[in-house]
N, C-alpha and C positions, 0 to 999 in steps of 0.2 A: 370148589367155586365160590368164592369169596360175596356172601351176600350180607347187606347193611339193610337197617332199616329206612337209611336217606335213600336205597335205590331201590326200596319196595314198600312205600310207604300206605300202598293199600293192600298190602299183605296185612291181614290181624294174627298171625303167627311169626312174625318177626317183630316182638317188642321190640321198643327202643331200649338199648342196655343202659345207656346215660339219662334218660329223663329229660325234664330242661334245664337250662342253664338257672343258677341263680340268677333272681332280680333283686337282692337285698342291697341297698346304698352300703353298707359297710361288710366287712368279713362276717361270714357264718361261724357259728360254733365250731363248725368240722373244718372249716380255713383254718381258723385260729388255731386248733388242734394238731392241723397237720402240720401248719406253718413250724410249731414249738418242736415238734419231732425233728422235722426237718433242721431247725436250728441245731440242735442238740445233736443231729448225726454229725454236722458241719463243724459243729467247738470239737467234738472228739476227731474227727480225721483231722483236721486243722492244727489240733493237738498232738496229733504223731505223723506231723510233716508231712501230711497228704490235704488235697486240694476240698477245703471248706465251703464247698458250694452245694448244696442239696436243694433237689427239686422234686414237685410230684406233682399227678395229675387223680384230680378225684371226678366221681363221676356222683353229683349228691353230696350223701354224707359219705362214702365209700371210698376209700385208698387205691384207685388202681394198680400205681407204680411209685415207689419214689426212688430216687436212683442220684448218687454224686456225680461230680463232674469227672468224665473216662478220658479226658485229653490225655492224660501221660501214659495212664493204665494201657491203652487203647492204641495209641499213636497216633491218634484221630484228631486234628486241630478242631471238626465237625462237634465232637463227642461232650458239649457241655451238658452239664446236668439236667436243662429243660428238655434237650434232643435226648438223650437216652432215658427220660422219664416218659417223653411220649412215646418213643419208641417200644419201650415196658407196655407200655398200656397197650398201645396197638397191639403186641402182640397176646397179652392177657384178652383182648375182645376178637380177636382174631379179623381185625378189620383197620382201615388205616384210618376212618373218619371216624374223628373226635369230637364235632358236635356235640354241644350240653356240658361238655365236661370242663373241669377249671383247672389252670397252673397256676401252682402255690412254689414260688420259691424264697430263697435266702435272700438271693440278689436280684435286684431288677432285670428280667432279660435284657440281654443286647439286641443289638439289630438282628441277629442271626435266626438269635431263637423266636423272636417276635416275630418275623417271617414265617418259620415252621411251624411257631402257633397257630397263624391263621390258615395256610394251607392246610394245617390237619383238624380247622374246623372250630377250633378254639378261641371261643369269646369271649372269654373272662381269664383275666391274671390277676394275683392275689402275691404281692412280694414284700419281704422287709425292709432291706437296704437301697435306697432310693440311689440313681445317678448322682444326683447334686451333693449327696453325702459319700460317696466311695472315692477311691483315688482312680484317674481318669484313666487306667491302664485295661478297665473290664469295657470298656466302650471304643470301637473301633474309628466311628462317627460321633465325636463328643459334642458337634455342634448339632445335632438332631438328639430331642425331648422325647418322649414316650407320648406326649400332647401330639409331636409332629407325624410320627406314627398313625396315631388314632384318627388324625385329620386325614392321612391320606389313604386308609384301609375305605373300602367299598363299602366293607357292612359296618364298618366301627368296632370294637371291641370294650369291654369294662377295666380297665384299671386299678387298682385299688396298691397303692405302695406306701411304704414308710409304717407297715402294719407291724409290731414289735419292734420295730429297727432297732430301738435302744437294748435288746438283747441281742444284737448281733452286730452291731454299725463296727466295732472294734476289730472285727476281722477285714473289713474293705476298705476302711479309712486310709490306711496307709501301704494297701496293695500289698501286704503279706501274702496272703494265699491265691 
């Protein structure tokens, strides 16, 4: 039986495994540390000819999962790094509700990943390379910005882009990975 705190808020035996979403206007030290780790992994993967995009899901200061893009490895066009990280985090917690978690990515999440993020309940995303600074191949609806998605979201979400962008932009500027 899948029980989550969101399903049973009155049940004190079911503590919230994620805690509250950070409210800091800037990235937290844990988010920066996770992003640095993701960037290091993305570089190593790209140097080896692999997919140089990595994402993580954090609960407070704890990294629940960090995964690279798995599209080619899984032969699945939906297995972007963000999707893989959210799936792994849900598995770790044994629940699909990731409310209170933060998504961290080396590249601004695409339209599909932003939608999945919201379906999972995640309301904060921190990323390095911004859409306007990278090759257009990473976005299928290039005319839509993250601000457009933010405005369209019923409950909104916090987005912090360009964090450590200078440490990773070379991977995405020309669309090589």
